[in-house]
VOPAGU-2260 file (C-alpha; in pm, 1 decimal, decimal comma):
REM VOPAGU-2260
SITE   aa  ch    i         X         Y         Z
SITE  MET   A    0   17706,6    6895,2   30985,3
SITE  LYS   A    1   18015,5    6886,1   30894,3
SITE  LEU   A    2   18208,3    7172,4   31033,8
SITE  GLU   A    3   18319,5    7247,6   30719,8
SITE  GLU   A    4   18004,6    7326,8   30599,7
SITE  ALA   A    5   17936,3    7481,2   30998,9
SITE  ILE   A    6   18176,6    7697,3   30912,4
SITE  VAL   A    7   18089,5    7781,6   30570,7
SITE  TYR   A    8   17712,0    7838,8   30693,6
SITE  LEU   A    9   17803,8    8095,5   30925,8
SITE  LEU   A   10   18013,8    8276,6   30646,3
SITE  ALA   A   11   17749,5    8339,5   30403,5
SITE  ASN   A   12   17554,7    8555,3   30661,1
SITE  ALA   A   13   17915,1    8722,3   30785,1
SITE  GLU   A   14   17908,3    9033,8   30553,1
SITE  TYR   A   15   18313,7    9070,2   30548,3
SITE  GLY   A   16   18396,0    8715,7   30752,7
SITE  MET   A   17   18469,5    8635,6   31072,3
SITE  ARG   A   18   18786,7    8542,9   31356,3
SITE  THR   A   19   18809,2    8170,1   31387,9
SITE  GLU   A   20   18735,7    8245,0   31701,4
SITE  HIS   A   21   18406,2    8470,1   31686,8
SITE  ILE   A   22   18337,1    8152,2   31434,5
SITE  ALA   A   23   18355,8    7876,1   31723,9
SITE  ARG   A   24   18179,3    8093,9   31926,4
SITE  GLU   A   25   17885,0    8097,6   31689,0
SITE  ILE   A   26   17901,1    7675,5   31636,7
SITE  ASN   A   27   17899,8    7654,1   31968,2
SITE  VAL   A   28   17657,0    7898,8   32045,6
SITE  GLN   A   29   17394,1    7778,0   31758,1
SITE  GLY   A   30   17532,8    7377,9   31789,1
SITE  LEU   A   31   17619,7    7389,2   31455,9
SITE  PHE   A   32   17851,2    7110,1   31464,4
SITE  THR   A   33   17977,6    6833,1   31745,3
SITE  ARG   A   34   18238,1    6725,6   31851,3
SITE  TRP   A   35   18272,3    6384,3   31898,2
SITE  ASP   A   36   18379,4    6394,2   32232,9
SITE  ASN   A   37   18160,8    6685,6   32328,6
SITE  GLU   A   38   18380,5    6905,2   32367,3
SITE  PRO   A   39   18294,7    7316,1   32214,4
SITE  VAL   A   40   18445,4    7367,8   31873,6
SITE  SER   A   41   18784,1    7609,7   31899,7
SITE  GLY   A   42   18921,8    7865,7   31754,6
SITE  PRO   A   43   19278,6    7646,3   31664,6
SITE  GLN   A   44   18966,7    7367,8   31511,5
SITE  VAL   A   45   18835,1    7603,6   31364,8
SITE  PHE   A   46   19223,6    7709,8   31152,4
SITE  ALA   A   47   19351,9    7332,1   31065,1
SITE  CYS   A   48   18952,1    7319,6   30948,5
SITE  VAL   A   49   19008,5    7624,7   30661,6
SITE  MET   A   50   19429,4    7586,0   30673,4
SITE  SER   A   51   19277,1    7244,1   30481,1
SITE  HIS   A   52   19054,0    7402,2   30272,3
SITE  PRO   A   53   19155,5    7622,1   30098,1
SITE  SER   A   54   18974,5    7545,2   29793,2
SITE  THR   A   55   18657,3    7743,8   30034,7
SITE  PHE   A   56   18815,5    7949,5   30265,3
SITE  VAL   A   57   19041,5    8260,5   30213,7
SITE  LYS   A   58   19272,6    8347,6   30525,8
SITE  THR   A   59   19332,2    8692,0   30549,7
SITE  GLU   A   60   19419,9    9047,7   30790,1
SITE  GLY   A   61   19253,9    8840,4   31093,5
SITE  LEU   A   62   18953,7    8720,9   30881,0
SITE  VAL   A   63   18828,8    8358,6   30728,3
SITE  ARG   A   64   18672,1    8459,9   30427,3
SITE  VAL   A   65   18510,2    8230,4   30145,7
SITE  LEU   A   66   18684,0    8214,0   29814,9
SITE  ASP   A   67   18458,5    8499,5   29604,6
SITE  ILE   A   68   18342,9    8260,6   29320,2
SITE  ASN   A   69   18238,5    8087,7   29655,7
SITE  PHE   A   70   18121,4    8391,3   29753,6
SITE  ARG   A   71   17875,3    8467,6   29542,7
SITE  LEU   A   72   17716,1    8144,4   29470,2
SITE  PHE   A   73   17691,9    8261,0   29930,8
SITE  GLN   A   74   17451,5    8523,7   29812,5
SITE  SER   A   75   17255,4    8386,2   29583,3
SITE  LYS   A   76   16889,0    8280,5   29620,8
SITE  GLU   A   77   16887,0    7983,7   29533,4
SITE  PHE   A   78   17173,9    7864,6   29849,9
SITE  ARG   A   79   16957,0    8097,7   30083,8
SITE  GLU   A   80   16680,5    7866,0   30040,5
SITE  TYR   A   81   16852,6    7559,2   30036,9
SITE  LYS   A   82   17089,9    7634,5   30313,0
SITE  ASN   A   83   16838,7    7610,9   30569,8
SITE  THR   A   84   16679,5    7235,0   30420,5
SITE  ALA   A   85   17011,5    6977,0   30395,9
SITE  SER   A   86   17376,7    7051,3   30350,6
SITE  PRO   A   87   17585,4    7386,6   30171,4
SITE  CYS   A   88   17833,5    7161,4   30104,3
SITE  ARG   A   89   17628,1    6932,0   29926,0
SITE  PHE   A   90   17509,6    7282,1   29755,1
SITE  MET   A   91   17813,4    7300,8   29646,3
SITE  LYS   A   92   17932,1    6979,3   29486,8
SITE  ASN   A   93   17582,3    7030,1   29303,2
SITE  HIS   A   94   17736,9    7290,5   29172,8
SITE  TYR   A   95   18077,8    7154,1   29113,7
SITE  LEU   A   96   18293,6    7380,1   29407,1
SITE  CYS   A   97   18339,6    7175,0   29673,8
SITE  THR   A   98   18602,4    6914,2   29664,3
SITE  GLY   A   99   18482,3    6730,6   29846,1
SITE  GLU   A  100   18302,2    6570,9   30208,0
């Protein structure tokens, strides 16, 4: 799973968004993403990833959120079933909302 996919996965379950430090901590605890050097994911790394995907994420009021059009999709029953078996970003691509992998 890529870092942006791990962030999407976490935010799909967060009602109001999450801070970058909290996202990094949850990614490390749940083992959703492993860096090439096996170091834990940091808050600044999450921030950089969020800022490099403006069509997917927005950071407001100190919280990272999924853009509204994507958020509605993530709340769908189809996504909840899909996220347990495959890549959230691939799911988004199938629905024309992800800019790339």
